[in-house]
C-alpha positions in Angstrom: 30.5 20.7 3.2 31.9 24.0 3.6 36.1 24.4 4.3 36.3 28.7 5.5 40.0 29.7 6.0 40.5 33.3 7.5 43.5 35.6 7.2 44.5 39.0 8.1 44.7 39.2 11.6 47.0 41.4 13.5 47.8 44.2 16.5 46.7 47.5 15.5 46.8 50.8 17.2 43.0 52.4 18.7 41.8 54.1 15.3 43.4 51.9 13.1 42.3 49.2 10.3 42.5 45.5 9.4 41.1 43.3 7.0 40.0 40.2 7.3 39.7 37.2 4.7 37.9 34.2 4.8 38.0 31.8 1.8 35.7 29.4 1.1 35.4 25.6 -0.9 33.1 23.6 -1.3 29.9 23.3 -1.6 28.3 25.6 -3.8 28.5 28.9 -1.9 25.4 30.5 -4.0 23.1 29.3 -1.4 25.2 29.9 2.3 24.5 33.0 4.4 27.9 34.3 5.8 28.7 35.5 9.0 31.3 37.1 11.3 31.8 36.5 14.8 33.7 37.1 17.8 35.1 36.2 21.0 37.4 38.3 23.3 38.4 36.7 26.5 36.3 35.4 29.0 33.3 36.1 26.4 30.9 35.0 24.8 31.3 34.4 20.7 29.4 37.5 19.6 27.8 38.8 16.3 29.5 41.0 14.4 28.5 41.0 10.8 26.4 38.8 7.9 26.0 38.6 4.1 23.9 36.9 1.7 26.1 35.5 -0.8 23.9 35.6 -3.5 22.7 39.6 -3.5 25.0 40.8 -0.4 22.7 41.7 1.5 24.5 42.4 4.9 23.6 43.0 8.2 25.9 44.5 11.2 25.6 44.0 15.1 24.9 48.0 16.4 28.9 47.7 17.6 30.3 47.7 14.5 27.9 49.4 12.5 29.2 52.4 10.4 32.8 51.1 11.2 32.9 47.6 10.0 31.9 46.5 5.8 31.7 42.9 5.2 31.9 42.4 1.6 32.2 39.7 -0.6 34.4 38.3 -4.2 32.3 36.1 -5.9 35.7 35.0 -8.7 37.9 34.6 -5.5 35.1 33.2 -3.1 36.0 34.9 -0.2 34.2 37.8 1.9 36.2 39.7 3.6 35.7 42.1 6.7 36.8 45.7 6.8 37.4 47.1 10.5 37.8 50.6 10.9 38.3 53.0 13.4 39.0 50.3 15.7 38.9 50.2 19.6 40.5 48.5 22.1 37.2 47.1 22.7 37.5 45.4 19.5 40.3 42.8 20.5 38.7 39.3 20.0 39.3 36.3 17.9 37.3 36.5 14.9 35.4 33.6 13.0 33.9 33.1 9.8 30.9 31.1 9.6 28.7 29.5 6.8 24.6 29.1 6.8 22.8 26.5 5.0 19.4 28.2 6.8 17.4 30.7 4.9 16.7 32.4 8.1 17.7 36.4 7.6 19.2 37.9 9.7 21.2 35.0 11.7 23.3 36.9 14.7 23.2 33.0 17.0 26.5 30.9 16.2 23.6 28.3 16.3 22.3 29.3 13.1 25.9 29.0 11.5 26.3 25.0 10.4 30.2 25.8 9.4 33.5 28.1 10.7 36.9 28.7 10.5 39.4 28.8 12.6 40.0 32.3 13.8 42.1 35.2 13.5 43.5 37.5 16.3 42.6 40.9 16.8 44.0 42.6 19.2 43.8 46.7 19.5 46.2 48.1 21.4 44.9 52.1 23.1 
């Protein structure tokens, strides 16, 4: 089992920045792939970014590439999502996820085994 706890959401004006964090505990993390997803009001959960815990390779959705950066801190068992140049359309609940699969990249929520509780990000215009 893997437990995921997100933090760092909040309210920000368009053009601003936020940093989300996800602390993982449980099984050996080096074999996992981590992901960030988001779900806006009335929308399906959508892929944002993914990172291989071993090696740190990353992959981003086109809508956030160049604005968001996913990284990891192996000493703290934490992955982060640095979000810059935020837009109102980035408003959503953001979820951290972990997968035991070796597939790459994984962009479907169905490919992930563990989920955090979510953290709200609101971007005002």
